[in-house]
C-alpha positions, 0 to 999 in steps of 0.5 A: 435856280433850283431849291436845295433838298432841305428847303424843299422838304421844309416847305412840304412839311409846313404845308402838310402841317398847316393843312392838318390843323384841328379846330381848337378853342386856343389859337394854334399854328404850325411851325418847323421843329427847329423854330423857338418862340422868344418873349421880347417883353424884356427888351421893351421900355415898359412891361406889356401888363402889370403882374407881381406877387406880394407876400406879407404877414401884416394885415394892415399892409396887406389891406392897404396894398389890396385897396391900392390895387383894387379892381372889379375882378379882385377875388380873395380866398381865405384859408382859416386853417393856415391863417392865410389869404390869397387875393388874385387881381387878374383872375377874371371870370368865365367870359374873360379869364385872366392869367391869375399871376398878379397876386397878394398873399397874407400869411399870419405869424404867431406871436412869441407868446402864442408860440410859447403857449402852443409849445408848453400846452400838453408837455410833460415838465419838471418843476424847474422847467415850469417854474422858469416858464412862469418866470419868463412870462410872468407879466402876462400870467395870472395864477389861481389857487385851489379853492378859488381866488388868485395868488401872486406869481411869486407865490405860484413859482414858489408853489411849483418849486416846493412840491413834495411827494407823500406816500401813505399806506393802509392795510386791513386783515381779518381771520376766520374759521375758513380762511383769511383776507388781507388788503393793502392800499397805497396812496400817493398825493402831491403836496406843496408847502404853500397853496397849490396852483389850480390854473394859469391864465395867459393873456396875449395876442395870438397873431398881429392884427387880431385882438387880445385873448385869455387862455386857461392852462389847467395844472396837473401833477403826475406822481408816478415817480419820485419826482413829480411831473407837471403838465399844463392842459389848454382848456377849450383849445379847439374852440378857441382855435376856431374862434381865432380863425373866425376872427381872422376872416372878420378882421380881414373883411373889415380891413379890406372892405369892398376892395375884393370879394372873400371866399373861404377856401384855397384856389389854384389857377 
Protein backbone atom coordinates (compact mmCIF):
# COMPACT_ATOMS: atom_id res chain seq x y z
CA UNK A 1 0.00 0.00 0.00
CA UNK A 2 1.57 3.29 -1.06
CA UNK A 3 2.20 5.94 1.64
CA UNK A 4 0.38 9.22 1.58
CA UNK A 5 2.27 12.30 0.44
CA UNK A 6 2.14 13.95 3.90
CA UNK A 7 3.55 10.85 5.56
CA UNK A 8 6.44 10.64 3.08
CA UNK A 9 7.26 14.30 3.57
CA UNK A 10 7.30 13.84 7.37
CA UNK A 11 9.65 10.84 7.16
CA UNK A 12 12.02 12.72 4.88
CA UNK A 13 12.01 15.80 7.15
CA UNK A 14 12.80 13.71 10.25
CA UNK A 15 15.61 11.87 8.52
CA UNK A 16 17.13 15.12 7.30
CA UNK A 17 16.88 16.75 10.75
CA UNK A 18 18.43 13.76 12.48
CA UNK A 19 21.37 13.70 10.08
CA UNK A 20 22.08 17.42 10.72
CA UNK A 21 22.12 17.36 14.57
CA UNK A 22 25.09 19.34 15.99
CA UNK A 23 27.37 18.08 18.76
CA UNK A 24 26.19 19.69 22.03
CA UNK A 25 26.71 19.35 25.77
CA UNK A 26 22.95 19.23 26.28
CA UNK A 27 21.14 16.20 24.82
CA UNK A 28 18.93 17.15 21.88
CA UNK A 29 16.76 15.30 19.42
CA UNK A 30 14.78 16.06 16.31
CA UNK A 31 10.99 16.06 16.39
CA UNK A 32 8.34 17.11 13.87
CA UNK A 33 7.10 20.69 14.22
CA UNK A 34 3.66 19.64 15.43
CA UNK A 35 4.89 17.41 18.29
CA UNK A 36 4.78 18.87 21.84
CA UNK A 37 6.46 17.54 24.98
CA UNK A 38 4.17 17.20 28.01
CA UNK A 39 5.10 16.90 31.67
CA UNK A 40 3.43 13.77 33.06
CA UNK A 41 4.57 14.28 36.67
CA UNK A 42 1.15 15.52 37.78
CA UNK A 43 -0.32 12.15 36.85
CA UNK A 44 2.06 10.24 39.15
CA UNK A 45 1.27 9.30 42.73
CA UNK A 46 4.37 11.17 43.91
CA UNK A 47 6.47 13.99 42.51
CA UNK A 48 9.69 13.05 40.74
CA UNK A 49 11.74 15.21 43.14
CA UNK A 50 11.14 17.62 46.00
CA UNK A 51 11.28 21.37 45.36
CA UNK A 52 9.50 24.35 46.79
CA UNK A 53 9.84 27.94 47.95
CA UNK A 54 9.52 29.08 51.56
CA UNK A 55 9.02 32.80 52.30
CA UNK A 56 9.13 34.05 55.88
CA UNK A 57 10.08 37.06 58.00
CA UNK A 58 10.97 34.99 61.08
CA UNK A 59 14.64 34.22 61.66
CA UNK A 60 13.80 31.30 63.93
CA UNK A 61 11.35 29.66 61.52
CA UNK A 62 13.76 30.21 58.63
CA UNK A 63 16.58 28.57 60.57
CA UNK A 64 14.45 25.61 61.68
CA UNK A 65 13.30 24.95 58.12
CA UNK A 66 16.85 25.23 56.81
CA UNK A 67 18.15 22.77 59.40
CA UNK A 68 15.34 20.31 58.60
CA UNK A 69 16.18 20.51 54.87
CA UNK A 70 19.94 20.60 55.24
CA UNK A 71 22.12 18.85 52.71
CA UNK A 72 25.71 18.89 51.52
CA UNK A 73 24.91 21.43 48.80
CA UNK A 74 22.78 23.95 50.76
CA UNK A 75 24.09 27.44 50.01
CA UNK A 76 22.78 30.79 51.21
CA UNK A 77 23.27 34.36 50.03
CA UNK A 78 22.83 37.25 52.47
CA UNK A 79 21.75 40.65 51.14
CA UNK A 80 22.56 43.05 53.99
CA UNK A 81 21.14 46.08 52.17
CA UNK A 82 17.77 44.38 51.80
CA UNK A 83 17.98 42.53 55.14
CA UNK A 84 17.19 39.27 53.39
CA UNK A 85 18.69 35.84 52.77
CA UNK A 86 18.01 33.19 50.15
CA UNK A 87 19.12 29.58 50.58
CA UNK A 88 19.25 27.08 47.70
CA UNK A 89 18.98 23.44 48.68
CA UNK A 90 19.67 22.07 45.19
CA UNK A 91 22.08 24.59 43.71
CA UNK A 92 24.70 21.93 43.20
CA UNK A 93 28.16 22.72 41.84
CA UNK A 94 30.12 22.73 38.60
CA UNK A 95 30.33 18.95 38.55
CA UNK A 96 26.69 18.27 39.42
CA UNK A 97 24.64 21.46 38.87
CA UNK A 98 21.15 21.41 40.33
CA UNK A 99 17.92 23.03 39.19
CA UNK A 100 18.08 25.72 41.95
CA UNK A 101 14.31 25.65 42.36
CA UNK A 102 14.19 24.38 45.96
CA UNK A 103 14.70 27.53 48.04
CA UNK A 104 13.94 29.30 51.32
CA UNK A 105 13.80 33.09 51.50
CA UNK A 106 14.01 35.24 54.62
CA UNK A 107 13.00 38.91 54.43
CA UNK A 108 13.06 40.74 57.73
CA UNK A 109 10.29 43.24 58.43
CA UNK A 110 11.04 46.36 60.45
CA UNK A 111 9.15 46.62 63.72
CA UNK A 112 6.53 49.33 64.21
CA UNK A 113 8.92 51.27 66.43
CA UNK A 114 11.73 51.14 63.84
CA UNK A 115 9.33 52.31 61.14
CA UNK A 116 8.34 55.21 63.39
CA UNK A 117 12.00 56.11 63.81
CA UNK A 118 12.66 56.03 60.07
CA UNK A 119 9.59 58.14 59.32
CA UNK A 120 10.25 60.82 61.96
CA UNK A 121 14.00 61.29 61.44
CA UNK A 122 14.77 64.40 59.40
CA UNK A 123 11.11 65.35 58.92
CA UNK A 124 9.97 68.92 59.58
CA UNK A 125 7.37 68.87 62.34
CA UNK A 126 5.05 71.26 64.05
CA UNK A 127 5.00 71.51 67.83
CA UNK A 128 1.80 69.50 67.95
CA UNK A 129 3.09 66.75 65.65
CA UNK A 130 6.24 66.22 67.69
CA UNK A 131 4.40 66.37 71.02
CA UNK A 132 1.89 63.76 69.86
CA UNK A 133 4.69 61.52 68.52
CA UNK A 134 6.44 61.65 71.89
CA UNK A 135 3.15 60.80 73.61
CA UNK A 136 2.66 57.79 71.30
CA UNK A 137 6.13 56.35 72.03
CA UNK A 138 6.72 57.65 75.56
CA UNK A 139 7.28 54.18 77.01
CA UNK A 140 10.36 53.74 74.81
CA UNK A 141 11.75 57.28 75.08
CA UNK A 142 14.15 59.05 77.43
CA UNK A 143 14.57 62.82 77.10
CA UNK A 144 17.75 64.75 77.89
CA UNK A 145 17.79 68.49 78.47
CA UNK A 146 20.26 71.16 77.48
CA UNK A 147 23.08 71.41 79.96
CA UNK A 148 22.95 67.72 80.82
CA UNK A 149 20.70 65.40 82.73
CA UNK A 150 17.37 63.85 81.89
CA UNK A 151 13.85 65.14 82.23
CA UNK A 152 10.47 63.41 82.65
CA UNK A 153 8.67 62.70 79.39
CA UNK A 154 5.72 64.76 80.61
CA UNK A 155 8.06 67.75 81.02
CA UNK A 156 9.54 67.10 77.57
CA UNK A 157 6.08 67.13 75.98
CA UNK A 158 5.22 70.36 77.80
CA UNK A 159 8.52 71.88 76.66
CA UNK A 160 7.70 71.11 73.02
CA UNK A 161 4.17 72.48 73.29
CA UNK A 162 5.26 75.73 74.97
CA UNK A 163 8.04 76.87 72.66
CA UNK A 164 7.80 80.60 71.85
CA UNK A 165 9.66 82.83 69.46
CA UNK A 166 11.41 85.95 70.75
CA UNK A 167 12.77 88.57 68.34
CA UNK A 168 15.51 90.90 69.49
CA UNK A 169 16.90 93.87 67.54
CA UNK A 170 19.90 96.11 68.13
CA UNK A 171 21.25 99.01 66.04
CA UNK A 172 24.37 101.19 66.12
CA UNK A 173 24.99 104.54 64.46
CA UNK A 174 27.98 106.85 64.19
CA UNK A 175 28.39 110.32 62.67
CA UNK A 176 31.64 111.96 61.55
CA UNK A 177 32.85 114.67 59.21
CA UNK A 178 33.05 112.54 56.12
CA UNK A 179 30.04 110.38 56.41
CA UNK A 180 27.84 108.22 58.57
CA UNK A 181 27.55 104.47 59.24
CA UNK A 182 24.71 102.46 60.66
CA UNK A 183 24.27 98.75 61.31
CA UNK A 184 21.34 96.76 62.48
CA UNK A 185 21.29 93.23 63.84
CA UNK A 186 18.20 91.15 64.36
CA UNK A 187 18.34 87.91 66.29
CA UNK A 188 15.62 85.32 66.71
CA UNK A 189 15.87 82.60 69.30
CA UNK A 190 13.60 79.87 70.47
CA UNK A 191 12.75 79.77 74.13
CA UNK A 192 10.48 77.47 76.09
CA UNK A 193 8.70 77.89 79.33
CA UNK A 194 10.68 75.01 80.84
CA UNK A 195 14.06 73.41 80.12
CA UNK A 196 14.45 72.73 76.44
CA UNK A 197 14.97 69.19 75.07
CA UNK A 198 18.43 68.45 73.76
CA UNK A 199 17.81 64.90 72.50
CA UNK A 200 15.47 61.92 72.67
CA UNK A 201 16.81 58.41 73.20
CA UNK A 202 14.61 55.81 71.49
CA UNK A 203 15.10 52.22 72.70
CA UNK A 204 13.71 49.57 70.35
CA UNK A 205 14.24 46.31 68.48
CA UNK A 206 14.69 47.21 64.79
CA UNK A 207 13.83 43.75 63.40
CA UNK A 208 12.37 40.60 64.93
CA UNK A 209 15.17 38.29 65.97
CA UNK A 210 17.73 41.06 66.51
CA UNK A 211 18.78 42.77 69.74
CA UNK A 212 17.58 45.98 71.37
CA UNK A 213 19.31 49.23 70.42
CA UNK A 214 19.17 52.82 71.57
CA UNK A 215 18.87 55.49 68.88
CA UNK A 216 19.70 59.15 69.54
CA UNK A 217 17.47 61.84 68.04
CA UNK A 218 18.91 65.35 68.35
CA UNK A 219 16.33 68.14 68.42
CA UNK A 220 16.70 71.18 66.17
CA UNK A 221 14.36 74.19 66.21
CA UNK A 222 13.98 76.24 63.02
CA UNK A 223 12.76 79.79 63.65
CA UNK A 224 12.27 81.21 60.18
CA UNK A 225 8.50 81.73 60.56
CA UNK A 226 6.15 82.96 63.25
CA UNK A 227 5.70 79.37 64.38
CA UNK A 228 8.76 77.23 65.10
CA UNK A 229 9.48 74.13 63.03
CA UNK A 230 11.10 71.18 64.77
CA UNK A 231 13.29 68.43 63.38
CA UNK A 232 14.77 65.29 64.90
CA UNK A 233 18.17 64.30 63.50
CA UNK A 234 19.14 60.63 63.76
CA UNK A 235 22.68 60.84 65.14
CA UNK A 236 25.04 58.25 63.66
CA UNK A 237 22.41 56.86 61.31
CA UNK A 238 24.71 55.31 58.70
CA UNK A 239 26.89 53.62 61.30
CA UNK A 240 23.93 52.13 63.14
CA UNK A 241 22.36 50.87 59.91
CA UNK A 242 25.65 49.11 59.10
CA UNK A 243 25.79 47.63 62.60
CA UNK A 244 22.24 46.29 62.25
CA UNK A 245 23.12 44.68 58.91
CA UNK A 246 26.20 43.05 60.42
CA UNK A 247 24.18 41.82 63.39
CA UNK A 248 21.71 40.28 60.93
CA UNK A 249 24.42 38.21 59.25
CA UNK A 250 25.96 37.18 62.58
CA UNK A 251 22.60 36.19 64.07
CA UNK A 252 21.62 34.27 60.94
CA UNK A 253 24.90 32.35 60.85
CA UNK A 254 24.45 31.43 64.52
CA UNK A 255 20.85 30.28 64.04
CA UNK A 256 21.50 28.29 60.86
CA UNK A 257 24.76 26.87 62.15
CA UNK A 258 26.40 24.52 59.68
CA UNK A 259 23.16 23.71 57.87
CA UNK A 260 24.15 25.99 54.99
CA UNK A 261 27.16 27.99 53.91
CA UNK A 262 26.42 31.74 53.83
CA UNK A 263 27.87 34.27 51.40
CA UNK A 264 27.36 38.04 51.31
CA UNK A 265 25.56 39.06 48.13
CA UNK A 266 22.72 37.95 45.89
CA UNK A 267 22.50 35.06 43.42
CA UNK A 268 20.20 34.26 40.52
CA UNK A 269 20.23 30.84 38.91
